[in-house]
C-alpha positions as CSV (number, residue, x, y, z in Angstrom):
1,G,0.3,0.2,-0.1
2,Q,1.1,3.7,-0.2
3,T,2.3,5.9,2.2
4,P,1.9,9.6,2.5
5,L,4.2,11.6,1.1
6,Q,6.7,13.6,3.4
7,P,5.8,17.1,3.8
8,A,6.7,19.0,1.1
9,R,9.2,22.0,2.0
10,A,7.7,24.4,-0.5
11,C,4.2,24.0,0.9
12,G,5.8,24.7,4.7
13,A,3.0,23.5,6.3
14,R,3.2,20.8,9.4
15,F,-0.4,19.1,9.7
16,P,-0.4,16.4,11.8
17,R,-2.3,13.5,10.3
18,W,-2.8,9.6,10.6
19,F,-2.5,7.2,7.8
20,Y,-3.2,3.3,7.5
21,N,-0.1,1.1,7.4
22,W,-1.0,-2.1,5.7
23,S,2.6,-3.7,6.8
24,S,1.7,-3.0,10.5
25,Q,-2.1,-3.2,10.1
26,A,-2.4,0.0,12.1
27,C,-3.1,3.8,12.0
28,E,0.3,5.8,12.3
29,E,1.0,9.2,12.8
30,F,2.8,11.5,10.3
31,V,3.5,15.1,9.6
32,Y,1.6,16.5,6.4
33,G,3.3,19.4,4.6
34,G,-0.4,20.4,3.2
35,C,0.3,19.8,-0.7
36,G,0.1,16.9,-2.6
37,G,-0.3,13.2,-1.2
38,N,-3.0,10.5,-1.2
39,R,-6.3,9.9,0.5
40,N,-4.2,7.8,2.9
41,N,-4.4,10.9,5.5
42,F,-6.8,11.5,8.2
43,E,-7.2,14.5,10.8
44,T,-7.7,12.1,13.8
45,K,-6.8,8.2,14.7
46,E,-10.3,7.8,15.4
47,E,-11.5,8.5,11.6
48,C,-8.5,6.4,10.8
49,L,-9.3,3.4,12.4
50,K,-13.1,3.9,11.6
51,A,-12.3,4.2,7.9
52,C,-10.0,1.4,7.6
53,S,-9.8,-1.5,10.6
54,S,-11.8,-4.7,10.7
55,P,-12.4,-5.4,14.3
56,G,-12.8,-9.1,14.7
57,K,-11.2,-9.9,11.2
58,T,-7.5,-11.2,11.1
59,A,-4.9,-9.3,9.1
60,K,-5.1,-11.5,6.3
61,E,-9.1,-11.6,6.2
62,T,-9.0,-7.6,6.3
63,Q,-6.6,-7.1,3.3
64,L,-8.8,-10.3,1.1
65,V,-12.0,-9.2,2.2
66,G,-11.9,-5.6,2.8
67,L,-9.6,-4.7,0.4
68,R,-11.6,-2.8,-2.7
69,V,-13.8,-1.2,-0.2
70,L,-10.6,0.1,2.0
71,R,-9.0,1.4,-1.4
72,S,-12.5,3.5,-1.8
73,K,-12.1,4.9,1.6
74,G,-8.5,6.2,0.7
75,C,-6.7,3.4,3.3
76,E,-4.0,2.4,0.6
């Protein structure tokens, strides 16, 4: 899956944000520069978890069953 772009120096912003990491199967914090990036960019950990996690399923089940839905929500 994709990870968000690192902060762009030309943009100069430093917004704390969260992204879903497929490798760790967790929402992780990063600093967003305000320009570019992708939809895997959430303002809060709660928003990331709500959009990207599948409680009660194993990591493999989440990837296989929910991949298409999760991609549509920006979790890739």
